[in-house]
C-alpha positions as CSV (number, residue, x, y, z in Angstrom):
1,X,-74.9,-125.1,-102.4
2,X,-72.0,-126.6,-104.2
3,X,-71.7,-127.8,-107.8
4,X,-71.8,-131.5,-106.7
5,X,-75.1,-130.9,-104.9
6,X,-76.6,-129.3,-108.0
7,X,-75.4,-132.0,-110.4
8,X,-76.6,-134.8,-108.0
9,X,-79.9,-133.0,-107.4
10,X,-80.6,-133.0,-111.1
11,X,-79.6,-136.7,-111.2
12,X,-81.9,-137.8,-108.5
13,X,-84.7,-135.7,-110.0
14,X,-84.4,-137.7,-113.3
15,X,-84.3,-141.0,-111.4
16,X,-87.3,-140.0,-109.2
17,X,-89.2,-138.8,-112.3
18,X,-88.7,-142.3,-113.9
19,X,-89.9,-144.0,-110.7
20,X,-92.9,-141.7,-110.4
21,X,-94.0,-142.0,-114.0
22,X,-93.6,-145.8,-114.0
23,X,-95.4,-146.2,-110.6
24,X,-98.4,-144.3,-111.8
25,X,-98.4,-146.2,-115.1
26,X,-97.6,-143.0,-117.2
27,X,-94.7,-144.8,-118.8
28,X,-93.7,-148.5,-119.0
29,X,-90.6,-149.8,-117.3
30,X,-89.4,-151.2,-120.6
31,X,-89.8,-147.9,-122.5
32,X,-87.2,-145.7,-124.1
33,X,-88.0,-142.8,-121.8
34,X,-87.7,-144.9,-118.7
35,X,-84.2,-146.0,-119.6
36,X,-83.0,-142.6,-120.7
37,X,-84.2,-140.9,-117.5
38,X,-82.4,-143.5,-115.5
39,X,-79.2,-143.3,-117.5
40,X,-79.0,-139.5,-117.4
41,X,-80.1,-139.4,-113.7
42,X,-77.7,-142.1,-112.5
43,X,-74.9,-140.7,-114.6
44,X,-75.3,-137.2,-113.1
45,X,-75.7,-138.6,-109.6
46,X,-72.6,-140.8,-110.2
47,X,-70.6,-137.7,-111.3
48,X,-71.8,-135.8,-108.3
49,X,-70.7,-138.7,-106.1
50,X,-67.3,-138.6,-107.7
51,X,-67.0,-134.9,-107.0
52,X,-67.6,-135.5,-103.3
53,X,-65.4,-138.6,-103.3
54,X,-68.2,-140.9,-102.0
55,X,-67.1,-144.4,-103.3
56,X,-70.3,-146.2,-102.2
57,X,-72.6,-143.8,-104.0
58,X,-70.3,-143.7,-107.0
59,X,-70.5,-147.5,-107.3
60,X,-74.3,-147.5,-106.7
61,X,-75.0,-144.8,-109.3
62,X,-72.4,-146.1,-111.8
63,X,-73.9,-149.6,-111.7
64,X,-77.4,-148.1,-111.9
65,X,-76.4,-146.2,-115.1
66,X,-74.8,-149.3,-116.5
67,X,-77.8,-151.5,-115.9
68,X,-80.1,-148.9,-117.4
69,X,-77.8,-148.6,-120.4
70,X,-77.8,-152.4,-120.9
71,X,-81.6,-152.3,-120.6
72,X,-81.8,-149.6,-123.3
73,X,-79.6,-151.7,-125.6
74,X,-81.7,-154.7,-125.1
75,X,-84.8,-152.6,-125.9
76,X,-83.3,-151.2,-129.1
77,X,-82.3,-154.7,-130.2
78,X,-85.7,-156.1,-129.4
79,X,-87.4,-153.2,-131.3
80,X,-85.1,-153.7,-134.3
81,X,-85.9,-157.3,-134.6
82,X,-89.7,-156.8,-134.3
83,X,-89.9,-154.3,-137.1
Protein backbone atom coordinates (compact mmCIF):
# COMPACT_ATOMS: atom_id res chain seq x y z
CA UNK A 1 0.00 0.00 0.00
CA UNK A 2 1.35 3.39 -0.99
CA UNK A 3 1.20 6.67 0.91
CA UNK A 4 -1.48 8.04 -1.45
CA UNK A 5 -3.69 5.03 -0.69
CA UNK A 6 -3.35 5.55 3.06
CA UNK A 7 -4.08 9.28 2.87
CA UNK A 8 -7.04 8.77 0.53
CA UNK A 9 -8.28 5.90 2.69
CA UNK A 10 -8.41 8.13 5.75
CA UNK A 11 -10.10 10.83 3.67
CA UNK A 12 -12.91 8.65 2.41
CA UNK A 13 -13.33 7.22 5.92
CA UNK A 14 -14.04 10.72 7.24
CA UNK A 15 -16.48 11.42 4.39
CA UNK A 16 -18.26 8.10 4.90
CA UNK A 17 -18.42 8.70 8.65
CA UNK A 18 -20.19 12.02 8.02
CA UNK A 19 -22.59 10.33 5.60
CA UNK A 20 -23.29 7.44 7.98
CA UNK A 21 -23.83 9.68 11.00
CA UNK A 22 -26.16 12.01 9.12
CA UNK A 23 -28.10 9.18 7.44
CA UNK A 24 -28.85 7.58 10.80
CA UNK A 25 -29.70 10.95 12.36
CA UNK A 26 -26.77 10.85 14.76
CA UNK A 27 -25.67 14.30 13.58
CA UNK A 28 -27.41 17.00 11.57
CA UNK A 29 -26.20 17.91 8.10
CA UNK A 30 -25.89 21.51 9.24
CA UNK A 31 -23.73 20.67 12.26
CA UNK A 32 -20.15 21.70 12.94
CA UNK A 33 -19.03 18.04 13.08
CA UNK A 34 -20.61 17.23 9.71
CA UNK A 35 -18.76 20.03 7.97
CA UNK A 36 -15.45 19.30 9.72
CA UNK A 37 -15.60 15.61 8.78
CA UNK A 38 -16.27 16.55 5.16
CA UNK A 39 -13.56 19.22 5.03
CA UNK A 40 -10.91 16.93 6.50
CA UNK A 41 -12.06 13.92 4.50
CA UNK A 42 -12.29 15.69 1.17
CA UNK A 43 -9.03 17.51 1.83
CA UNK A 44 -7.18 14.26 2.49
CA UNK A 45 -8.81 12.54 -0.49
CA UNK A 46 -7.92 15.54 -2.67
CA UNK A 47 -4.30 15.37 -1.55
CA UNK A 48 -4.22 11.63 -2.25
CA UNK A 49 -5.63 12.31 -5.71
CA UNK A 50 -2.92 14.88 -6.33
CA UNK A 51 -0.27 12.32 -5.36
CA UNK A 52 -1.56 9.84 -7.94
CA UNK A 53 -2.11 12.60 -10.52
CA UNK A 54 -5.83 11.94 -10.94
CA UNK A 55 -7.28 15.24 -12.15
CA UNK A 56 -10.98 14.22 -12.07
CA UNK A 57 -10.80 13.09 -8.45
CA UNK A 58 -8.63 16.05 -7.48
CA UNK A 59 -11.34 18.37 -8.83
CA UNK A 60 -14.14 16.38 -7.21
CA UNK A 61 -12.55 16.27 -3.78
CA UNK A 62 -11.24 19.82 -3.98
CA UNK A 63 -14.69 21.17 -4.79
CA UNK A 64 -16.20 18.93 -2.08
CA UNK A 65 -13.82 20.41 0.50
CA UNK A 66 -14.50 23.95 -0.71
CA UNK A 67 -18.28 23.53 -0.54
CA UNK A 68 -18.00 22.01 2.95
CA UNK A 69 -15.78 24.91 4.02
CA UNK A 70 -18.30 27.44 2.70
CA UNK A 71 -21.05 25.56 4.57
CA UNK A 72 -18.99 25.75 7.77
CA UNK A 73 -18.45 29.50 7.34
CA UNK A 74 -22.19 30.01 6.77
CA UNK A 75 -22.94 27.96 9.90
CA UNK A 76 -20.47 29.98 11.99
CA UNK A 77 -21.95 33.27 10.71
CA UNK A 78 -25.47 32.04 11.43
CA UNK A 79 -24.45 30.88 14.92
CA UNK A 80 -22.74 34.21 15.62
CA UNK A 81 -25.84 36.19 14.65
CA UNK A 82 -28.24 34.07 16.71
CA UNK A 83 -26.32 34.42 19.98
